[in-house]
C-alpha positions in Angstrom: 241.8 -8.2 149.9 243.5 -8.3 153.3 247.2 -7.9 154.0 247.4 -11.5 155.2 245.9 -12.7 152.0 248.4 -10.7 150.0 251.4 -12.0 151.9 250.3 -15.6 152.2 251.5 -16.7 148.8 255.0 -15.4 149.7 255.0 -16.6 153.2 253.9 -20.2 152.7 256.6 -21.2 150.2 259.3 -19.8 152.5 258.0 -21.6 155.6 257.5 -24.7 153.4 261.1 -24.7 152.4 262.3 -24.4 156.0 260.1 -27.2 157.1 261.2 -29.3 154.2 264.8 -28.8 155.0 264.6 -29.6 158.7 261.4 -31.5 159.0 259.4 -29.7 161.6 258.0 -26.6 163.2 260.8 -26.5 165.8 263.4 -26.2 163.0 261.4 -23.5 161.3 261.1 -21.5 164.5 264.9 -21.8 165.2 265.7 -20.8 161.6 263.5 -17.7 162.0 265.1 -16.8 165.3 268.5 -17.0 163.6 267.3 -14.8 160.7 266.0 -12.3 163.3 269.3 -12.2 165.1 271.2 -11.6 161.8 268.7 -8.8 160.9 269.1 -7.2 164.3 272.9 -7.4 164.0 272.8 -5.7 160.6 270.3 -3.0 161.5 271.6 -2.4 165.1 272.6 1.3 164.5 269.1 1.9 163.2 267.2 -0.1 165.8 269.1 1.1 168.9 267.3 3.9 170.7 270.5 5.3 172.3 274.2 5.4 171.8 275.4 2.0 173.3 278.5 3.7 174.9 276.8 6.8 176.1 277.4 7.0 179.9 274.9 8.7 182.2 276.0 8.6 185.8 272.8 10.3 186.9 270.7 7.3 186.0 272.7 4.0 186.8 270.8 0.7 187.1 267.5 2.3 186.2 264.6 -0.1 185.8 262.6 -0.6 182.7 260.8 2.4 181.4 259.6 4.3 178.3 263.1 5.8 177.7 265.0 2.6 178.6 262.9 -0.5 177.8 265.4 -2.9 179.5 266.8 -0.4 181.9 270.4 0.8 182.3 273.6 -0.7 183.5 275.8 0.5 186.4 277.2 3.3 184.1 273.8 4.5 183.0 274.2 3.0 179.5 271.0 1.7 177.8 270.9 -2.1 178.0 268.7 -2.6 175.0 271.1 -0.5 172.8 274.1 -2.4 174.0 272.3 -5.7 173.5 271.5 -4.8 169.9 275.0 -3.7 169.1 276.4 -6.7 171.0 274.7 -9.0 168.5 277.3 -7.7 165.9 280.4 -8.9 167.9 278.4 -11.9 169.2 277.8 -13.2 165.7 280.8 -11.8 163.8 283.4 -13.6 165.9 281.8 -17.1 165.6 281.2 -16.5 161.9 284.9 -15.9 161.4 285.8 -18.9 163.5 283.5 -21.2 161.5 284.6 -19.8 158.1 288.3 -20.3 158.9 287.9 -23.7 160.6 285.6 -25.0 157.9 288.1 -23.9 155.2 291.0 -25.5 157.0 289.1 -28.6 157.9 287.9 -29.1 154.3 291.4 -28.7 152.9 293.1 -31.0 155.5 290.3 -33.6 155.6 290.0 -33.8 151.8 293.7 -34.3 151.3 293.8 -36.9 154.1 290.8 -38.8 152.9 291.5 -38.6 149.2 295.3 -39.2 149.1 295.5 -41.7 152.0 298.9 -43.3 152.8 301.5 -41.2 154.6 299.5 -37.9 154.0 296.5 -39.4 155.8 298.6 -40.6 158.7 300.5 -37.3 159.1 297.4 -35.1 158.8 295.3 -37.3 161.0 297.9 -37.3 163.8 298.2 -33.5 163.5 294.4 -33.1 163.8 294.4 -35.5 166.8 297.2 -33.4 168.5 295.2 -30.2 168.1 292.0 -31.9 169.1 293.7 -32.9 172.4 294.3 -29.3 173.4 291.2 -27.5 174.9 290.1 -24.6 172.8 289.7 -22.2 175.7 293.2 -23.0 176.9 294.6 -22.4 173.4 292.7 -19.1 173.3 294.2 -18.0 176.7 297.7 -18.9 175.4 297.1 -16.8 172.2 295.8 -13.9 174.2 298.8 -14.0 176.6 301.1 -13.7 173.6 299.2 -11.0 171.6 296.9 -9.3 174.1 293.2 -9.3 174.6 290.7 -8.4 171.8 288.8 -10.3 169.2 291.7 -11.3 166.9 293.6 -13.7 169.2 290.5 -15.6 170.4 289.1 -15.9 166.8 292.4 -17.3 165.6 292.8 -19.7 168.5 289.2 -21.0 168.3 289.6 -21.4 164.5 292.6 -23.7 165.1 290.7 -25.5 167.9 287.6 -26.1 165.7 289.5 -27.2 162.6 289.9 -30.9 163.8 286.1 -31.2 164.2 285.6 -30.4 160.6 288.8 -32.1 159.4 288.0 -35.5 160.9 284.4 -35.3 159.6 285.5 -34.4 156.1 288.2 -37.1 156.1 285.6 -39.8 156.9 283.2 -38.5 154.3 285.9 -38.2 151.7 286.9 -41.9 152.3 283.3 -43.0 151.9 282.8 -41.0 148.8 286.1 -42.1 147.3 284.9 -45.7 147.3 281.8 -44.9 145.2 281.9 -46.2 141.6 281.0 -42.9 140.0 284.3 -41.3 141.1 286.2 -44.2 139.6 284.5 -43.6 136.3 285.8 -40.0 136.3 289.3 -41.3 136.9 289.0 -43.7 134.0 288.0 -40.7 131.8 291.3 -39.1 132.7 290.1 -36.5 135.2 292.6 -35.3 137.7 292.1 -36.0 141.4 291.7 -32.3 142.3 289.2 -31.8 139.5 287.1 -34.7 140.8 287.3 -33.4 144.4 286.3 -29.8 143.5 283.5 -30.7 141.1 282.0 -33.8 142.6 283.4 -34.9 146.0 283.1 -31.5 147.8 279.6 -30.6 146.6 278.4 -34.1 147.7 279.7 -33.7 151.3 279.0 -30.0 151.6 275.5 -30.5 153.2 276.8 -32.6 156.0 279.7 -30.2 156.6 277.1 -27.4 156.7 275.1 -29.2 159.3 278.2 -29.6 161.5 279.2 -26.0 160.9 275.8 -24.8 162.2 276.3 -26.8 165.4 279.8 -25.6 165.7 278.7 -22.0 165.3 276.6 -22.2 168.5 279.6 -23.7 170.5 281.9 -21.0 169.1 279.5 -18.3 170.1 279.4 -19.7 173.6 283.2 -20.1 173.8 283.9 -16.5 172.6 281.3 -15.1 175.0 283.1 -17.0 177.8 286.4 -15.5 176.8 284.9 -12.0 176.8 283.3 -12.7 180.2 286.8 -13.6 181.5 288.3 -10.5 180.0 290.3 -12.2 177.2 287.9 -11.2 174.4 286.2 -8.1 173.3 287.2 -5.2 175.6 284.9 -2.5 177.2 283.4 -0.2 176.3 282.6 -2.2 173.1 279.2 -3.8 173.4 279.5 -7.6 173.5 277.2 -10.1 175.1 280.0 -11.9 177.1 281.5 -8.6 178.3 278.0 -7.4 179.2 277.5 -10.4 181.5 280.8 -9.6 183.2 279.9 -5.9 183.7 276.4 -6.9 184.9 277.8 -9.2 187.6 278.2 -6.4 190.1 274.7 -5.1 189.2 273.3 -8.5 190.4 274.6 -7.8 193.9 272.6 -4.5 193.8 269.4 -6.3 192.8 269.5 -5.2 189.1 269.2 -8.4 187.0 268.6 -7.1 183.5 272.2 -6.0 182.6 273.4 -9.6 183.1 270.2 -11.5 182.4 269.4 -10.0 178.9 272.8 -10.9 177.3 272.7 -14.3 179.0 269.3 -15.0 177.5 270.5 -13.9 174.0 273.4 -16.3 174.2 271.3 -19.2 175.3 268.7 -18.5 172.6 271.3 -18.3 169.9 273.2 -21.4 170.9 270.0 -23.5 171.1 268.7 -22.2 167.8 272.0 -23.0 166.0 271.9 -26.5 167.6 268.4 -27.1 166.4 269.1 -26.0 162.9 272.3 -28.1 162.7 270.6 -31.2 164.1 267.6 -30.6 161.8 269.8 -30.5 158.7 271.7 -33.6 159.9 268.5 -35.6 160.5 267.2 -34.6 157.1 270.4 -35.9 155.5 270.3 -39.1 157.5 266.8 -39.8 156.4 267.7 -39.1 152.8 270.5 -41.7 152.9 268.3 -44.5 154.1 
């Protein structure tokens, strides 16, 4: 029996679940790309052929070769190694942003949509106020107060992304609140928070997950932009946005890979997250019809 025949029974159910969730091969491909990115980020120390911060001034801007598959940057550091390690900061920052903003948005949106009245008015106006401030501007303000690094941009972007989730959850909570099954739980004497935790939140979670997947791509792009501008992750730490900044001078010397490789990774990741999020959202929309 061939290796393909042995792995087929395992492979087919996995791909079938992915296609069933998103509804097409494009979704499956995007999900596999994201899984590969996560795997690369986790195994970066094992996969990287060189120390990502090892400087070799004898071999700056070297082209692709057996020892450096993607060449070296202006400091002689291996581009592939920095690219693999950069996946860690590139994915960790957005993950923290989405986790914090989703938690905050779920709390504020649920309270506003479920309680209504003055609580809804107050929280909705607060979310609108934060929504009116551009996220990058908010991040620059935070960095100005606390200094560059990952912490300030992550906190700022978490605050900036909370209204996206909060407004979505508020609308979903209001729709769900009007359904008869929730009223039946009230008649049985269940408290409002018990109903929310056990029934309302699980029912709106898939839609929130779809929005969070889309937001992840935008957060990745925003944090990379902040690192490119010098407000985010600082050298010599490998980060895709910082690598583009460092590779800008290499472009003037005819070396494209130090800037092109991290740029391509950002584009691929953002597009993949967008496809996965839209795929889940489309599946949910078809299910509701």
